[in-house]
C-alpha positions as CSV (number, residue, x, y, z in Angstrom):
1,M,-38.1,-5.8,7.9
2,G,-37.9,-7.1,4.5
3,F,-39.6,-3.8,3.2
4,L,-36.9,-1.4,5.1
5,A,-34.3,-3.7,4.0
6,M,-34.9,-4.3,0.5
7,P,-33.2,-1.0,-0.6
8,R,-29.6,-1.5,1.3
9,I,-29.6,-4.8,-0.1
10,L,-30.5,-4.5,-3.0
11,L,-27.4,-1.8,-3.2
12,I,-25.0,-3.6,-1.1
13,L,-25.7,-6.8,-3.8
14,G,-25.7,-4.8,-6.7
15,L,-22.1,-3.6,-6.3
16,L,-20.7,-6.7,-5.5
17,I,-22.1,-8.1,-8.6
18,L,-21.5,-5.1,-11.0
19,P,-17.7,-5.9,-11.7
20,I,-18.9,-9.5,-12.5
21,T,-20.7,-8.2,-15.6
22,L,-18.0,-5.8,-17.4
23,D,-15.0,-6.1,-19.1
24,M,-11.3,-5.0,-17.9
25,Y,-12.1,-1.4,-19.8
26,W,-15.3,-0.6,-17.6
27,Q,-14.0,-2.8,-14.4
28,R,-11.0,0.0,-14.7
29,V,-13.7,2.9,-15.2
30,L,-15.6,1.6,-12.6
31,C,-12.2,2.0,-10.1
32,I,-12.6,5.6,-10.9
33,A,-16.1,6.0,-10.6
34,G,-15.7,4.4,-7.1
35,I,-13.0,7.7,-6.0
36,Y,-15.3,10.4,-7.1
37,A,-18.0,8.0,-5.3
38,L,-15.9,8.3,-1.6
39,L,-15.4,12.0,-3.1
40,A,-18.9,12.8,-3.6
41,L,-19.7,11.3,-0.4
42,S,-17.3,13.1,2.1
43,F,-18.5,16.3,0.1
44,D,-22.8,15.3,0.7
45,F,-21.9,14.3,4.7
46,L,-20.1,18.3,5.4
47,A,-22.2,20.1,3.3
48,E,-25.6,18.9,4.0
49,Y,-25.1,17.8,7.8
50,V,-22.0,20.4,9.0
51,G,-23.0,22.8,6.7
52,L,-19.4,23.0,5.5
53,V,-19.3,23.5,1.3
54,C,-16.3,22.1,1.4
55,L,-14.2,22.5,-2.7
56,G,-11.1,20.8,-1.3
57,G,-11.7,17.3,-2.3
58,A,-8.3,17.6,-4.5
59,M,-6.7,18.2,-1.9
60,F,-8.0,15.0,0.2
61,I,-7.3,12.8,-3.2
62,G,-3.6,15.1,-3.4
63,F,-2.5,14.5,0.2
64,G,-3.4,10.8,0.4
65,G,-1.8,10.1,-3.2
66,Y,1.2,11.4,-2.1
67,T,1.9,10.4,0.9
68,S,1.3,6.9,-0.1
69,G,3.3,7.1,-3.3
70,V,6.3,8.4,-1.2
71,L,6.5,6.2,1.1
72,N,6.4,3.3,-1.7
73,A,8.8,4.7,-3.8
74,Y,11.4,6.4,-1.6
75,F,11.1,3.6,1.6
76,G,9.9,0.8,-0.4
77,W,6.8,-0.2,1.9
78,S,4.2,-2.0,0.2
79,P,0.4,-0.2,-0.9
80,I,-0.6,-3.0,2.1
81,V,0.9,-0.6,4.6
82,T,1.4,2.8,3.0
83,I,-2.6,3.1,2.1
84,P,-3.6,2.7,5.8
85,I,-0.8,5.2,7.1
86,A,-2.1,7.6,4.0
87,T,-5.7,7.5,4.8
88,L,-4.5,8.9,8.4
89,G,-1.6,11.4,7.4
90,G,-3.3,12.7,4.6
91,A,-6.4,13.2,7.1
92,V,-4.4,14.6,9.8
93,M,-2.7,17.1,7.0
94,S,-6.2,18.1,5.6
95,T,-7.6,18.8,8.9
96,L,-4.4,21.2,9.7
97,V,-4.4,23.0,6.8
98,L,-8.2,23.3,7.0
99,I,-8.7,24.5,10.8
100,P,-7.9,28.1,10.4
101,C,-10.4,28.0,7.9
102,L,-13.2,26.8,9.9
103,R,-14.2,29.8,10.9
104,L,-15.3,31.0,7.5
105,R,-19.0,30.4,6.7
106,G,-20.6,29.6,2.9
107,I,-18.9,30.9,0.1
108,Y,-16.2,32.1,2.3
109,F,-15.1,28.8,3.3
110,A,-16.0,27.3,-0.3
111,I,-13.6,29.7,-2.2
112,V,-10.7,28.8,0.5
113,S,-11.1,25.5,0.5
114,F,-11.0,25.7,-3.4
115,M,-7.8,27.0,-4.2
116,L,-6.4,25.3,-1.4
117,P,-5.1,22.3,-3.6
118,L,-3.5,25.0,-5.9
119,F,-1.6,26.3,-3.4
120,S,-0.4,22.8,-3.2
121,V,0.4,22.3,-7.2
122,Y,2.6,25.4,-7.1
123,I,4.6,24.3,-4.0
124,I,5.6,21.0,-4.9
125,T,6.2,22.9,-8.5
126,A,8.2,26.0,-7.3
127,V,10.3,24.1,-4.4
128,G,10.6,20.9,-6.6
129,I,10.1,18.4,-4.3
130,F,8.7,14.3,-5.1
131,G,9.4,14.4,-8.9
132,S,8.2,18.0,-9.6
133,T,6.2,18.0,-12.7
134,E,7.4,15.2,-13.8
135,G,5.8,12.9,-10.7
136,I,7.0,9.6,-9.7
137,S,6.4,6.5,-11.6
138,A,6.5,2.4,-11.0
139,L,5.3,2.5,-7.7
140,D,3.8,-1.1,-7.3
141,T,0.5,-1.5,-8.1
142,L,-2.1,-3.6,-6.5
143,P,-2.2,-7.5,-6.9
144,N,-5.3,-7.6,-9.6
145,I,-8.0,-6.3,-11.3
146,W,-10.2,-8.3,-8.9
147,V,-8.4,-6.8,-5.9
148,E,-8.9,-3.4,-7.4
149,Q,-12.7,-3.5,-7.8
150,Y,-13.5,-5.1,-4.3
151,V,-11.2,-2.6,-2.3
152,I,-13.0,0.4,-3.7
153,I,-16.3,-0.9,-3.8
154,G,-15.7,-2.6,-0.2
155,A,-14.6,1.1,1.3
156,I,-18.0,3.0,-0.3
157,I,-19.6,0.1,1.3
158,V,-17.9,1.0,4.7
159,A,-17.9,5.1,4.4
160,L,-22.0,4.9,3.1
161,F,-23.4,3.1,6.4
162,G,-20.7,4.0,8.8
163,I,-21.2,7.6,8.1
164,R,-25.3,7.1,7.7
165,R,-25.1,5.3,11.3
166,L,-22.5,8.3,12.5
167,V,-25.4,11.3,11.4
168,N,-28.0,8.8,13.5
169,E,-26.3,9.3,16.5
170,D,-26.0,12.0,19.2
171,I,-23.0,13.5,17.5
172,G,-25.4,13.9,14.6
173,L,-27.5,15.8,16.0
174,I,-24.8,18.3,17.2
175,F,-23.4,18.5,13.5
176,R,-27.1,19.2,11.8
177,G,-27.5,21.4,15.4
178,I,-24.3,23.6,14.5
179,K,-25.8,23.3,10.8
180,D,-29.2,25.0,11.1
181,N,-28.0,27.1,14.2
182,D,-24.6,27.4,15.8
183,Q,-24.9,30.0,17.8
184,A,-27.9,28.1,19.8
185,V,-25.3,25.3,20.0
186,R,-22.5,27.3,21.1
187,A,-24.7,28.7,23.7
188,S,-25.4,25.2,24.8
189,G,-21.6,25.0,26.2
190,I,-21.0,22.7,23.1
191,S,-17.5,23.8,21.4
192,I,-18.6,24.0,17.6
193,T,-15.4,24.4,16.8
194,A,-14.2,21.1,18.4
195,Y,-17.3,19.5,16.3
196,R,-16.1,21.0,12.7
197,I,-12.7,19.8,13.2
198,K,-14.0,16.0,13.8
199,A,-16.2,16.7,10.7
200,V,-13.5,17.6,8.4
201,F,-10.7,14.8,10.1
202,I,-13.9,12.3,9.0
203,A,-14.6,13.9,5.6
204,S,-11.3,14.2,4.7
205,L,-10.6,10.4,5.7
206,I,-12.8,9.4,3.2
207,G,-11.2,11.1,0.7
208,S,-7.5,10.6,1.7
209,F,-8.0,6.7,1.4
210,A,-9.2,7.3,-2.3
211,G,-5.9,9.4,-3.4
212,A,-4.0,6.5,-1.3
213,Y,-5.9,4.0,-3.8
214,L,-5.6,5.9,-6.8
215,S,-1.5,5.9,-6.8
216,H,-1.4,2.2,-6.5
217,L,-4.4,1.9,-9.0
218,Y,-2.1,3.9,-11.4
219,G,1.9,2.9,-10.1
220,W,2.1,7.0,-10.4
221,L,1.6,10.1,-8.9
222,G,1.5,13.2,-10.3
223,L,0.2,17.3,-10.3
224,S,-2.9,15.4,-11.5
225,L,-3.7,13.9,-7.8
226,F,-4.8,18.1,-7.8
227,A,-7.0,17.8,-10.4
228,M,-9.9,20.4,-10.4
229,D,-12.6,17.2,-11.3
230,F,-12.1,15.9,-7.7
231,S,-13.2,18.9,-6.9
232,I,-16.2,19.5,-9.3
233,L,-17.3,16.6,-10.3
234,P,-18.3,15.0,-6.5
235,I,-20.2,18.4,-7.0
236,A,-22.1,17.2,-9.8
237,A,-22.7,13.7,-8.3
238,C,-24.8,15.2,-5.8
239,V,-26.6,17.1,-7.5
240,M,-28.1,13.6,-10.1
241,G,-28.5,11.6,-7.0
242,G,-30.0,14.2,-4.2
243,M,-28.4,16.2,-1.6
244,G,-28.4,14.9,1.8
245,T,-29.3,11.4,1.2
246,L,-25.8,10.2,1.6
247,V,-26.7,7.0,-1.0
248,G,-27.6,9.3,-3.8
249,P,-23.8,11.1,-4.3
250,V,-22.9,7.6,-4.5
251,I,-25.0,6.7,-7.5
252,G,-24.5,9.6,-9.2
253,A,-20.6,9.3,-9.0
254,I,-21.4,5.9,-10.6
255,I,-23.6,6.6,-13.4
256,L,-21.8,9.9,-14.1
257,T,-18.0,8.8,-14.6
258,P,-19.2,5.8,-16.9
259,M,-21.4,8.7,-18.5
260,S,-18.5,11.0,-19.0
261,E,-16.1,7.8,-20.5
262,A,-18.9,6.4,-23.0
263,L,-18.8,10.4,-24.7
264,R,-15.6,10.6,-24.7
265,G,-15.6,9.9,-28.7
266,F,-17.4,12.8,-29.0
267,G,-14.9,15.2,-28.0
268,Q,-15.0,18.4,-26.8
269,L,-18.9,18.2,-27.6
270,R,-19.2,15.7,-24.7
271,V,-18.5,18.8,-22.1
272,V,-21.7,20.1,-23.8
273,L,-24.0,17.1,-23.7
274,Y,-22.9,16.4,-20.1
275,C,-23.4,19.7,-19.2
276,L,-26.7,19.3,-20.7
277,V,-27.2,16.3,-18.9
278,L,-26.5,18.4,-15.3
279,I,-28.6,21.1,-16.6
280,G,-31.8,18.8,-16.8
281,F,-31.6,17.5,-13.6
282,I,-31.1,21.1,-11.8
283,L,-34.1,22.2,-13.8
284,Y,-36.4,19.2,-13.6
285,K,-35.5,16.8,-10.8
286,P,-33.4,19.3,-8.4
287,E,-34.5,16.7,-5.6
288,G,-32.0,14.4,-7.4
289,L,-32.6,10.7,-8.5
290,M,-32.7,9.0,-4.5
291,N,-35.3,11.2,-3.0
292,Y,-37.4,11.2,-6.4
293,L,-37.0,6.9,-5.6
294,E,-37.4,7.2,-2.1
295,R,-40.4,9.0,-2.7
296,K,-42.1,6.2,-5.1
297,Y,-40.6,3.8,-2.8
298,H,-42.4,4.9,0.5
299,Q,-45.9,4.8,-2.4
300,F,-46.5,1.1,-2.6
301,E,-48.9,-0.6,0.3
302,R,-49.2,-3.8,0.9
303,W,-53.6,-4.9,2.9
304,E,-53.1,-6.8,5.4
305,V,-56.3,-9.2,6.9
306,V,-56.2,-9.0,10.5
C-alpha cells in the first residue's frame, strides 16, 4: 500500500510545501503555473481519453475571466461568489459554443477550437463591450498571497484526482471507447454526442475556474485573457510531462512556466532556448517525464521472506 500511495503522497505534500520555500515573486509565478497546469490537465483529458484535440484553452480562460470580472465590476459581488458562478457559467457558454463542432474530428476540430478565442476578441473589440481594448481594472483581488497560492493548489489537487477517479469509472470506459472506436460505441446504442458534451463541459469547467481565478489574481481583465499562450503552452506541458498520464501535464506546466520566467533575461533568445528544450523532449523523450519516471519507479523490487 505504501509503495502505491507514495507517489501521490509526495505530489500532494510537494504542492503544499512548495509555496513556503519561495519568495513573493516566485509565488506569483507559481500561481500562473497553476493556471497552465489546470489547462494542461483539461487538454490531456480531452485529447487522450475522449479523442478531442481542443485548442480552445484561451476561450475557457476568457469566458471564465470575463464572467467573474463583469459580475464583480458591474454588480459589486465578491470573488467568493463570482468565481464559482463564473466557473459554471463559463463552462456552460464554452460547451454551447463547442456543441456544433463536436461532429468534427481530429485536425478539423482542433482548427475550429483554435479560432474561437480569436472570434471572441474580434466581437468584444467590434461591439466595444466590457471595456473593449482597454479592459476593466480595479477588480477585487484575493485577500493575500497565501490565499492565492492555496486556492489554485487546492484546485489542482481536486481536479487531478477527480479526473483520475472519473476516467476509471464506467463513464471513463465509454470516453475511451469513443476515442478508440466511436462507431462501435454508437452501435451499442450509446449517444456519442451526449458523452462528448459531458467531456467538454468537464474540461471547460476546469479552464473556466482558471480564468475566473486569473481575473482576480491581477484585479484586471482584458483581451489578454484570450491570448494564444493559454492554448499553446498547455500542449507543451503535456509533451514534457507525458500525454495520457494526467499528472504529467501538471508537472510539465509547473516546470515550464518558471523556466520561461527564468529565461526572461535573455530577451528573444529565451524563445529559442525554450523551443530547444521542447524539441529535445520530443526527439529523445517523446513519452514524457511521467511515463519515464513511472516505469523506473515500478522497477524497484523488495524481497520478502515467506
